[in-house]
mmCIF file of the C-alpha atoms, coordinates in Angstrom:
data_MODEL
# 
_entry.id   MODEL 
# 
loop_
_atom_site.group_PDB 
_atom_site.id 
_atom_site.type_symbol 
_atom_site.label_atom_id 
_atom_site.label_alt_id 
_atom_site.label_comp_id 
_atom_site.label_asym_id 
_atom_site.label_entity_id 
_atom_site.label_seq_id 
_atom_site.pdbx_PDB_ins_code 
_atom_site.Cartn_x 
_atom_site.Cartn_y 
_atom_site.Cartn_z 
_atom_site.occupancy 
_atom_site.B_iso_or_equiv 
_atom_site.pdbx_formal_charge 
_atom_site.auth_seq_id 
_atom_site.auth_comp_id 
_atom_site.auth_asym_id 
_atom_site.auth_atom_id 
_atom_site.pdbx_PDB_model_num 
ATOM 1  C CA . MET A 1 1  ? 65.507 76.399  74.001 1.00 0.00 ? 1  MET A CA 1 
ATOM 2  C CA . ASN A 1 2  ? 66.271 76.607  77.734 1.00 0.00 ? 2  ASN A CA 1 
ATOM 3  C CA . LYS A 1 3  ? 63.642 77.505  80.326 1.00 0.00 ? 3  LYS A CA 1 
ATOM 4  C CA . ARG A 1 4  ? 64.896 81.054  80.855 1.00 0.00 ? 4  ARG A CA 1 
ATOM 5  C CA . MET A 1 5  ? 64.794 81.943  77.298 1.00 0.00 ? 5  MET A CA 1 
ATOM 6  C CA . GLN A 1 6  ? 61.296 80.328  76.964 1.00 0.00 ? 6  GLN A CA 1 
ATOM 7  C CA . LYS A 1 7  ? 60.021 82.504  79.750 1.00 0.00 ? 7  LYS A CA 1 
ATOM 8  C CA . LYS A 1 8  ? 61.418 85.648  78.196 1.00 0.00 ? 8  LYS A CA 1 
ATOM 9  C CA . VAL A 1 9  ? 59.795 84.774  74.731 1.00 0.00 ? 9  VAL A CA 1 
ATOM 10 C CA . GLU A 1 10 ? 56.471 84.085  76.442 1.00 0.00 ? 10 GLU A CA 1 
ATOM 11 C CA . LYS A 1 11 ? 56.557 87.379  78.251 1.00 0.00 ? 11 LYS A CA 1 
ATOM 12 C CA . GLN A 1 12 ? 57.271 89.240  74.958 1.00 0.00 ? 12 GLN A CA 1 
ATOM 13 C CA . GLN A 1 13 ? 54.457 87.482  73.206 1.00 0.00 ? 13 GLN A CA 1 
ATOM 14 C CA . LYS A 1 14 ? 51.986 88.407  76.043 1.00 0.00 ? 14 LYS A CA 1 
ATOM 15 C CA . GLN A 1 15 ? 53.164 92.086  75.780 1.00 0.00 ? 15 GLN A CA 1 
ATOM 16 C CA . GLN A 1 16 ? 52.568 92.087  72.067 1.00 0.00 ? 16 GLN A CA 1 
ATOM 17 C CA . LEU A 1 17 ? 49.126 90.521  72.447 1.00 0.00 ? 17 LEU A CA 1 
ATOM 18 C CA . SER A 1 18 ? 48.035 93.078  75.048 1.00 0.00 ? 18 SER A CA 1 
ATOM 19 C CA . ALA A 1 19 ? 49.338 95.896  72.894 1.00 0.00 ? 19 ALA A CA 1 
ATOM 20 C CA . ILE A 1 20 ? 47.254 94.572  69.939 1.00 0.00 ? 20 ILE A CA 1 
ATOM 21 C CA . LEU A 1 21 ? 44.181 94.278  72.200 1.00 0.00 ? 21 LEU A CA 1 
ATOM 22 C CA . ASP A 1 22 ? 44.660 97.840  73.407 1.00 0.00 ? 22 ASP A CA 1 
ATOM 23 C CA . LYS A 1 23 ? 44.682 99.140  69.848 1.00 0.00 ? 23 LYS A CA 1 
ATOM 24 C CA . LEU A 1 24 ? 41.608 97.129  68.967 1.00 0.00 ? 24 LEU A CA 1 
ATOM 25 C CA . ILE A 1 25 ? 39.733 98.425  72.023 1.00 0.00 ? 25 ILE A CA 1 
ATOM 26 C CA . THR A 1 26 ? 40.555 102.064 71.292 1.00 0.00 ? 26 THR A CA 1 
ATOM 27 C CA . LEU A 1 27 ? 39.479 101.513 67.641 1.00 0.00 ? 27 LEU A CA 1 
ATOM 28 C CA . VAL A 1 28 ? 36.174 99.950  68.759 1.00 0.00 ? 28 VAL A CA 1 
ATOM 29 C CA . ARG A 1 29 ? 35.605 102.797 71.318 1.00 0.00 ? 29 ARG A CA 1 
ATOM 30 C CA . SER A 1 30 ? 36.222 105.492 68.661 1.00 0.00 ? 30 SER A CA 1 
ATOM 31 C CA . ASP A 1 31 ? 33.058 106.794 67.052 1.00 0.00 ? 31 ASP A CA 1 
ATOM 32 C CA . LYS A 1 32 ? 34.466 106.623 63.434 1.00 0.00 ? 32 LYS A CA 1 
ATOM 33 C CA . CYS A 1 33 ? 34.606 102.717 63.836 1.00 0.00 ? 33 CYS A CA 1 
ATOM 34 C CA . TRP A 1 34 ? 31.000 102.584 64.954 1.00 0.00 ? 34 TRP A CA 1 
ATOM 35 C CA . LEU A 1 35 ? 29.881 104.806 62.119 1.00 0.00 ? 35 LEU A CA 1 
ATOM 36 C CA . LEU A 1 36 ? 31.666 102.716 59.628 1.00 0.00 ? 36 LEU A CA 1 
ATOM 37 C CA . ILE A 1 37 ? 29.992 99.589  61.039 1.00 0.00 ? 37 ILE A CA 1 
ATOM 38 C CA . LYS A 1 38 ? 26.548 101.201 60.930 1.00 0.00 ? 38 LYS A CA 1 
ATOM 39 C CA . GLN A 1 39 ? 27.167 102.313 57.237 1.00 0.00 ? 39 GLN A CA 1 
ATOM 40 C CA . ASN A 1 40 ? 28.318 98.808  56.347 1.00 0.00 ? 40 ASN A CA 1 
ATOM 41 C CA . LYS A 1 41 ? 25.255 97.189  57.930 1.00 0.00 ? 41 LYS A CA 1 
ATOM 42 C CA . SER A 1 42 ? 22.702 99.605  56.348 1.00 0.00 ? 42 SER A CA 1 
ATOM 43 C CA . ALA A 1 43 ? 24.494 98.981  53.042 1.00 0.00 ? 43 ALA A CA 1 
ATOM 44 C CA . ASP A 1 44 ? 24.054 95.285  53.392 1.00 0.00 ? 44 ASP A CA 1 
ATOM 45 C CA . TYR A 1 45 ? 20.344 95.591  54.203 1.00 0.00 ? 45 TYR A CA 1 
ATOM 46 C CA . GLY A 1 46 ? 19.900 97.902  51.218 1.00 0.00 ? 46 GLY A CA 1 
ATOM 47 C CA . ARG A 1 47 ? 20.592 95.215  48.731 1.00 0.00 ? 47 ARG A CA 1 
# 
């Protein structure tokens, strides 16, 4: 693979990573996610 192609691929991979991170951050910030985490933790302690 030549340098130019490599740069292009690296750029695409970085864009994909940042897109995934953005999705994760929005999920974490949403209240539903926190409620689910709280429910799971309390369920674990209840055993």
